[in-house]
Backbone as CSV, one residue per row, in Angstrom:
resi,resn,N_x,N_y,N_z,CA_x,CA_y,CA_z,C_x,C_y,C_z
1,MET,-37.524,36.167,-6.176,-36.193,35.985,-6.180,-35.597,37.286,-6.609
2,THR,-34.600,37.816,-5.829,-34.032,39.063,-6.271,-32.526,38.676,-6.768
3,THR,-32.349,39.170,-7.866,-31.061,39.089,-8.435,-30.431,40.327,-9.078
4,LYS,-29.388,40.602,-8.439,-28.653,41.940,-9.071,-27.529,41.531,-10.025
5,PHE,-27.438,42.166,-11.087,-26.262,41.909,-11.908,-25.292,43.121,-11.962
6,GLY,-23.948,42.877,-12.180,-23.080,43.946,-12.111,-22.225,43.829,-11.066
7,PRO,-21.373,44.785,-10.491,-20.613,44.609,-9.614,-21.053,44.276,-8.061
8,ASP,-22.289,44.537,-8.101,-23.002,44.197,-6.846,-23.849,42.901,-6.858
9,LEU,-23.265,42.106,-7.469,-23.924,40.710,-7.888,-24.467,40.091,-6.404
10,GLU,-25.791,39.983,-6.317,-26.204,39.486,-4.884,-26.798,37.994,-5.239
11,LEU,-26.198,37.151,-4.304,-26.803,35.698,-4.346,-28.231,35.637,-3.833
12,PRO,-29.136,34.971,-4.561,-30.489,34.849,-4.221,-30.572,34.151,-2.761
13,ALA,-31.542,34.430,-2.232,-31.583,34.064,-0.696,-31.759,32.529,-0.549
14,GLU,-32.506,32.003,-1.720,-32.535,30.522,-1.560,-31.279,29.767,-1.854
15,MET,-30.438,30.283,-2.628,-29.014,29.756,-2.900,-28.281,30.016,-1.695
16,ARG,-28.257,31.028,-1.135,-27.708,31.354,0.021,-27.830,30.409,1.126
17,ALA,-29.213,30.247,1.295,-29.664,29.250,2.374,-29.200,27.816,2.038
18,ILE,-29.168,27.392,0.848,-28.668,26.148,0.395,-27.143,25.979,0.571
19,ALA,-26.400,27.043,0.321,-25.014,27.179,0.605,-24.521,27.021,1.909
20,GLU,-25.371,27.700,2.866,-25.067,27.721,4.207,-25.360,26.203,4.707
21,LYS,-26.568,25.614,4.110,-26.829,24.423,4.729,-25.688,23.394,4.264
22,ASN,-25.163,23.412,3.017,-24.218,22.579,2.500,-22.812,22.774,3.361
23,VAL,-22.528,23.949,3.768,-21.427,24.259,4.509,-21.521,23.505,5.755
24,ALA,-22.570,23.788,6.349,-22.929,23.217,7.630,-22.821,21.533,7.586
25,GLN,-23.319,21.029,6.583,-23.232,19.423,6.250,-21.790,19.113,6.066
26,ALA,-21.017,19.870,5.384,-19.535,19.657,5.050,-18.740,19.461,6.410
27,ARG,-19.148,20.681,7.170,-18.497,20.937,8.610,-18.647,19.468,9.302
28,GLN,-19.862,19.173,9.441,-20.337,18.010,10.251,-19.682,16.799,9.624
29,ALA,-19.543,16.558,8.244,-18.835,15.480,7.684,-17.578,15.478,8.179
30,PHE,-16.822,16.644,8.075,-15.344,16.595,8.348,-15.236,16.476,9.918
31,GLU,-16.136,16.984,10.749,-15.996,16.674,12.327,-16.185,15.166,12.424
32,THR,-17.115,14.464,11.682,-17.111,13.090,11.840,-16.007,12.427,11.327
33,LEU,-15.279,12.882,10.241,-14.187,12.253,9.752,-13.187,12.265,10.806
34,PHE,-12.934,13.445,11.301,-11.780,13.709,12.230,-11.942,12.880,13.491
35,HIS,-13.343,12.751,14.049,-13.562,11.825,15.276,-13.254,10.545,14.948
36,ASN,-13.647,10.113,13.711,-13.353,8.665,13.303,-11.757,8.516,13.182
37,ALA,-11.157,9.432,12.545,-9.688,9.269,12.389,-9.066,9.203,13.850
38,ARG,-9.489,10.001,14.788,-8.934,10.061,16.113,-9.117,8.635,16.695
39,GLU,-10.472,8.048,16.554,-10.755,6.851,17.226,-9.900,5.632,16.429
40,THR,-9.753,5.858,15.170,-8.802,4.827,14.472,-7.531,4.899,15.016
41,VAL,-7.010,6.012,15.087,-5.541,6.203,15.533,-5.412,5.553,16.907
42,GLY,-6.476,5.789,17.816,-6.475,5.050,19.262,-6.574,3.709,19.016
43,ASP,-7.424,3.303,18.233,-7.551,1.710,18.117,-6.146,1.081,17.544
44,THR,-5.650,1.816,16.611,-4.365,1.331,15.940,-3.257,1.196,17.071
45,GLU,-3.273,2.315,17.862,-2.287,2.251,18.859,-2.442,1.114,19.948
46,GLY,-3.701,0.783,20.145,-4.163,-0.333,21.079,-3.678,-1.517,20.533
47,HIS,-3.936,-1.790,19.101,-3.516,-2.906,18.547,-2.162,-3.156,18.494
48,MET,-1.417,-2.030,18.094,0.128,-1.969,18.136,0.754,-2.364,19.532
49,GLU,0.075,-1.816,20.515,0.506,-2.129,21.878,0.406,-3.508,22.139
50,GLU,-0.730,-4.234,21.701,-0.939,-5.590,21.886,0.341,-6.381,21.252
51,VAL,0.739,-6.074,19.835,1.606,-6.733,19.229,3.048,-6.365,19.891
52,ARG,3.256,-5.335,20.394,4.459,-4.808,20.914,4.644,-5.675,22.298
53,SER,3.501,-5.695,22.960,3.457,-6.483,24.308,3.855,-8.119,23.968
54,GLY,3.318,-8.576,22.831,3.626,-10.079,22.616,5.032,-10.073,22.173
55,MET,5.576,-9.144,21.253,7.017,-9.255,20.995,7.948,-9.170,22.183
56,LYS,7.540,-8.291,23.074,8.303,-8.082,24.355,8.355,-9.501,25.016
57,ASP,7.257,-9.965,25.202,7.202,-11.409,25.791,8.094,-12.436,25.126
58,LEU,7.988,-12.450,23.839,8.869,-13.435,22.983,10.363,-12.954,23.223
59,ARG,10.685,-11.628,23.112,12.081,-11.407,23.289,12.655,-11.844,24.632
60,GLN,11.772,-11.641,25.771,12.246,-12.028,27.039,12.383,-13.528,27.205
61,LYS,11.532,-14.333,26.397,11.786,-15.811,26.335,13.003,-16.025,25.720
62,VAL,13.265,-15.484,24.526,14.489,-15.628,23.826,15.784,-15.377,24.682
63,ILE,15.723,-14.354,25.495,16.735,-13.962,26.373,16.860,-15.038,27.507
64,GLY,15.804,-15.514,27.967,15.965,-16.505,28.926,16.426,-17.805,28.377
65,VAL,16.109,-18.243,27.220,16.720,-19.465,26.742,18.092,-19.201,26.455
66,MET,18.602,-18.055,25.840,20.117,-17.838,25.581,20.789,-17.878,27.055
67,GLU,20.179,-17.231,28.014,20.815,-17.383,29.393,20.947,-18.774,29.735
68,ALA,19.882,-19.636,29.531,20.004,-20.909,29.958,21.076,-21.708,29.182
69,ASN,21.115,-21.470,28.033,22.088,-22.293,26.980,23.342,-21.935,27.422
70,VAL,23.780,-20.585,27.728,25.132,-20.232,28.254,25.314,-20.699,29.499
71,GLU,24.396,-20.608,30.385,24.654,-21.266,31.727,24.948,-22.787,31.592
72,ALA,24.338,-23.525,30.821,24.717,-24.955,30.627,25.983,-25.125,29.895
73,SER,26.186,-24.145,29.188,27.679,-24.348,28.468,28.691,-24.208,29.496
74,PHE,28.582,-23.166,30.380,29.583,-22.918,31.369,29.600,-23.941,32.407
75,ASP,28.479,-24.700,32.767,28.423,-25.746,33.613,29.020,-26.790,32.920
76,PHE,28.867,-27.193,31.696,29.665,-28.178,30.884,31.047,-27.951,31.032
77,LEU,31.508,-26.638,30.623,32.920,-26.457,30.640,33.561,-26.748,32.124
78,HIS,32.828,-26.372,33.009,33.342,-26.375,34.413,33.542,-28.016,34.780
79,ARG,32.444,-28.859,34.376,32.635,-30.218,34.646,33.613,-30.685,33.670
80,LEU,33.836,-30.348,32.387,34.850,-30.677,31.624,36.232,-30.560,32.189
81,VAL,36.528,-29.301,32.600,37.785,-29.094,33.286,38.030,-29.817,34.565
82,ALA,36.995,-30.294,35.217,37.166,-31.098,36.496,37.241,-32.731,35.958
83,ALA,37.085,-33.012,34.952,37.139,-34.303,34.406,38.469,-35.125,34.644
84,LYS,38.532,-36.275,35.087,39.905,-36.918,35.508,40.483,-37.850,34.338
85,SER,39.509,-38.091,33.303,40.099,-39.090,32.384,39.475,-38.674,30.971
86,PRO,40.125,-38.939,29.940,39.772,-38.757,28.542,38.221,-39.371,28.457
87,GLN,37.918,-40.602,28.810,36.772,-41.275,28.884,35.646,-40.498,29.523
88,GLU,35.844,-39.827,30.675,35.140,-39.121,31.471,34.606,-37.749,30.607
89,MET,35.584,-37.263,29.890,35.473,-36.083,28.976,34.582,-36.382,27.877
90,VAL,34.820,-37.434,27.218,34.089,-37.808,26.175,32.586,-38.280,26.600
91,SER,32.440,-38.729,27.896,31.066,-39.029,28.406,30.389,-37.694,28.736
92,LEU,31.042,-36.722,29.372,30.514,-35.433,29.612,30.017,-34.740,28.211
93,GLN,30.765,-34.721,27.305,30.580,-34.094,26.120,29.453,-34.778,25.370
94,ALA,29.151,-36.108,25.392,28.205,-36.756,24.741,26.758,-36.380,25.678
95,GLU,27.000,-36.462,26.898,25.772,-36.102,27.754,25.374,-34.542,27.376
96,PHE,26.421,-33.734,27.210,26.054,-32.332,27.059,25.350,-32.184,25.661
97,LEU,25.919,-32.719,24.608,25.325,-32.660,23.356,23.881,-33.356,23.363
98,SER,23.734,-34.287,23.934,22.316,-34.930,23.881,21.300,-34.059,24.765
99,ASN,21.948,-33.425,25.914,21.035,-32.643,26.646,20.595,-31.240,25.717
100,GLN,21.621,-30.817,25.024,21.516,-29.573,24.284,20.442,-29.814,23.152
101,MET,20.693,-31.090,22.455,19.757,-31.446,21.367,18.326,-31.438,21.915
102,LYS,17.993,-31.761,22.942,16.731,-32.147,23.570,16.212,-30.593,23.895
103,SER,17.105,-29.914,24.493,16.843,-28.575,24.754,16.441,-27.585,23.627
104,VAL,17.224,-27.660,22.714,17.028,-26.933,21.444,15.848,-27.356,20.776
105,ALA,15.363,-28.676,20.857,14.271,-29.172,20.182,12.921,-28.635,20.834
106,GLU,13.033,-28.655,22.300,12.017,-28.071,23.147,11.992,-26.615,22.953
107,GLN,12.950,-26.069,22.792,13.064,-24.385,22.653,12.343,-24.044,21.224
108,ALA,12.671,-24.687,20.236,12.235,-24.612,18.986,10.801,-24.755,18.788
109,LYS,10.310,-25.946,19.499,8.850,-26.185,19.585,8.092,-24.921,20.472
110,THR,8.687,-24.499,21.582,8.129,-23.527,22.331,7.965,-22.063,21.379
111,PHE,9.137,-21.908,20.775,9.167,-20.565,19.958,8.421,-20.768,18.889
112,GLY,8.100,-21.838,18.302,7.163,-21.933,17.129,5.809,-21.816,17.496
113,ALA,5.413,-22.330,18.647,4.214,-22.165,19.082,3.908,-20.611,19.723
114,ASP,4.882,-20.175,20.243,4.787,-18.735,20.766,4.565,-17.700,19.559
115,ALA,5.432,-17.940,18.413,5.377,-17.245,17.264,4.071,-17.316,16.490
116,LYS,3.641,-18.606,16.323,2.293,-18.855,15.737,1.145,-18.031,16.346
117,ALA,1.190,-18.232,17.763,0.060,-17.585,18.561,0.141,-16.139,18.547
118,LEU,1.351,-15.534,18.441,1.390,-14.101,18.257,1.168,-13.618,16.843
119,GLY,1.378,-14.401,15.913,1.044,-14.237,14.488,-0.429,-14.233,14.228
120,GLU,-0.969,-15.249,14.871,-2.571,-15.456,14.793,-3.184,-14.340,15.418
121,SER,-2.632,-14.006,16.727,-3.293,-12.911,17.447,-3.079,-11.557,16.836
122,THR,-1.983,-11.378,16.125,-1.747,-10.049,15.423,-2.739,-10.136,14.105
123,ALA,-2.649,-11.202,13.467,-3.543,-11.107,12.182,-5.034,-11.059,12.664
124,ARG,-5.565,-11.663,13.588,-6.935,-11.683,13.977,-7.079,-9.959,14.692
125,SER,-6.331,-9.453,15.436,-6.316,-8.144,15.585,-6.384,-7.040,14.558
126,LEU,-5.609,-7.353,13.591,-5.674,-6.412,12.388,-6.618,-6.569,11.552
127,ASP,-7.208,-7.855,11.490,-8.311,-8.242,10.640,-9.693,-7.448,11.318
128,GLU,-9.700,-7.551,12.563,-10.784,-6.938,13.336,-10.687,-5.366,13.109
129,HIS,-9.520,-4.721,13.247,-9.371,-3.480,12.964,-9.613,-2.977,11.508
130,ALA,-9.167,-3.715,10.665,-9.525,-3.393,9.220,-11.048,-3.479,8.890
131,ARG,-11.788,-4.501,9.517,-13.216,-4.479,9.382,-13.862,-3.228,9.907
132,THR,-13.391,-2.935,11.210,-13.954,-1.816,11.877,-13.795,-0.515,10.934
133,LEU,-12.380,-0.388,10.428,-12.087,0.729,9.597,-13.009,0.665,8.404
134,ALA,-13.223,-0.399,7.833,-13.963,-0.527,6.549,-15.453,-0.060,6.761
135,ASP,-15.997,-0.538,7.821,-17.261,-0.312,8.211,-17.347,1.433,8.460
136,ARG,-16.433,1.850,9.181,-16.458,3.489,9.324,-16.505,4.160,8.019
137,LEU,-15.594,3.597,7.213,-15.493,4.410,5.879,-16.588,4.047,5.063
138,LYS,-17.168,3.099,5.152,-18.563,2.673,4.316,-19.706,3.606,4.920
139,THR,-19.722,3.929,6.213,-20.691,4.761,6.819,-20.425,6.142,6.239
140,LEU,-19.171,6.566,6.420,-18.656,7.787,5.909,-19.140,8.162,4.510
141,ALA,-18.826,7.178,3.685,-19.151,7.298,2.244,-20.493,7.378,2.030
142,ALA,-21.294,6.554,2.645,-22.744,6.630,2.401,-23.295,8.128,2.912
143,ALA,-22.857,8.847,3.902,-23.203,9.930,4.477,-22.827,10.978,3.457
144,ALA,-21.683,10.845,2.891,-21.197,11.853,2.024,-21.826,11.873,0.581
145,ALA,-22.366,10.473,0.307,-23.032,10.412,-1.015,-24.569,11.006,-0.692
146,GLN,-25.073,10.755,0.419,-26.377,11.184,0.809,-26.330,12.832,0.835
147,SER,-25.397,13.332,1.396,-24.976,14.764,1.501,-25.064,15.429,0.073
148,ALA,-24.099,14.801,-0.758,-23.904,15.221,-1.997,-25.159,15.215,-2.961
149,GLN,-26.056,14.109,-2.705,-27.281,13.860,-3.482,-28.200,15.137,-3.031
150,THR,-28.330,15.277,-1.722,-29.178,16.252,-1.132,-28.845,17.706,-1.650
151,ALA,-27.574,17.982,-1.684,-26.849,19.241,-2.262,-27.430,19.357,-3.707
152,ALA,-27.144,18.390,-4.403,-27.455,18.435,-6.019,-29.070,18.722,-6.040
153,GLN,-29.998,17.906,-5.197,-31.259,18.206,-5.464,-31.720,19.620,-5.069
154,ASP,-31.057,20.020,-3.983,-31.332,21.606,-3.605,-30.972,22.392,-4.690
155,PHE,-29.758,22.328,-5.171,-29.426,23.261,-6.385,-30.213,23.040,-7.524
156,LYS,-30.523,21.867,-7.961,-31.442,21.629,-8.971,-32.914,22.316,-8.816
157,SER,-33.323,22.331,-7.542,-34.632,22.957,-7.364,-34.452,24.533,-7.433
158,VAL,-33.366,24.991,-6.772,-33.208,26.519,-6.990,-32.932,26.800,-8.335
159,SER,-32.053,25.975,-9.239,-31.871,26.287,-10.467,-33.143,26.257,-11.341
160,GLU,-34.064,25.557,-11.185,-35.245,25.403,-11.741,-36.170,26.519,-11.394
161,THR,-36.172,26.994,-10.201,-36.919,28.127,-9.731,-36.266,29.378,-10.368
162,ALA,-35.065,29.501,-10.306,-34.359,30.749,-10.922,-34.576,30.765,-12.438
163,ALA,-34.534,29.530,-13.188,-34.887,29.600,-14.535,-36.391,29.982,-14.844
164,ARG,-37.273,29.602,-14.126,-38.670,30.003,-14.196,-38.828,31.330,-14.055
165,ASP,-38.217,31.916,-12.959,-38.264,33.411,-12.670,-37.615,34.196,-13.745
166,ALA,-36.337,33.736,-14.258,-35.837,34.425,-15.314,-36.815,34.278,-16.548
167,LYS,-37.254,33.276,-16.800,-38.179,33.218,-18.096,-39.381,34.214,-17.933
168,THR,-39.911,34.151,-16.824,-41.011,35.097,-16.349,-40.676,36.578,-16.432
169,THR,-39.520,36.876,-15.921,-38.960,38.299,-16.168,-38.774,38.593,-17.583
170,ALA,-38.162,37.581,-18.376,-37.789,37.915,-19.667,-39.087,38.107,-20.461
171,GLU,-40.311,37.221,-20.164,-41.409,37.294,-20.904,-42.159,38.731,-20.518
172,HIS,-42.064,39.132,-19.334,-42.562,40.460,-18.885,-41.817,41.586,-19.545
173,ALA,-40.379,41.476,-19.552,-39.656,42.515,-20.095,-39.892,42.619,-21.664
174,ALA,-40.004,41.474,-22.262,-40.390,41.402,-23.712,-41.695,42.103,-23.912
175,ALA,-42.584,41.718,-23.210,-44.099,42.254,-23.328,-44.027,43.823,-23.106
176,ASN,-43.254,44.252,-22.122,-42.978,45.690,-21.995,-42.376,46.283,-23.167
177,VAL,-41.356,45.730,-23.681,-40.912,46.443,-24.852,-41.670,46.268,-26.114
178,THR,-42.466,45.276,-26.186,-43.352,45.387,-27.288,-44.342,46.178,-26.994
179,ALA,-44.776,46.435,-25.894,-46.009,47.400,-25.642,-45.282,48.904,-25.779
180,ALA,-44.133,49.120,-25.396,-43.612,50.376,-25.593,-43.332,50.810,-26.873
181,THR,-42.926,49.844,-27.780,-42.632,50.168,-29.283,-43.786,49.815,-30.176
182,ASP,-44.865,49.177,-29.904,-45.962,49.146,-30.696,-46.871,50.209,-30.778
183,PRO,-46.873,51.014,-32.078,-47.598,52.230,-32.128,-49.127,51.822,-31.935
184,ASN,-49.644,50.640,-32.149,-50.945,50.395,-31.940,-51.491,50.305,-30.635
185,GLN,-50.504,50.134,-29.645,-50.929,50.072,-28.268,-51.101,51.510,-27.661
186,SER,-52.193,51.581,-26.944,-52.359,52.842,-26.493,-51.737,52.834,-25.080
187,HIS,-51.157,54.073,-24.876,-50.323,54.302,-23.569,-51.129,54.873,-22.513
């Protein structure tokens, strides 16, 4: 292992290789993350489109019911104006109120069922989306943990090798210093 100290500090080849490997792994992890993010956004848009479509249908039904109620009211007013006696007016009013009560009850039942179906569909869709997202995050977390563990093991291995090399170099240097300063040694 070559190591230079000073302004021209050189990274050992093993550490450079590990760093390059970890950069490549980090790039791959981010590419996977962004790929999953794009898929999640697309899935979310799809789920939101389903909700928007359901809301649009519900709004159309509300508008249809409002139109029917207004039409019934105008029909009632037209018949009321054409009534010939107070008894006929009372009869028309009672008939209109009875019909409107039945109509409102049916409309409420229909809206309740439609709103419940939309709510259940939305909840189911969001639940599926949340589960898919959680699974993706779990997979990414596992991959990130594995990558971090591999990097830590690689750095530990290189550090141990560097420590052994440094110890060996220090021992050789100490032996050389001892040999150079020991007058009993022959040169």
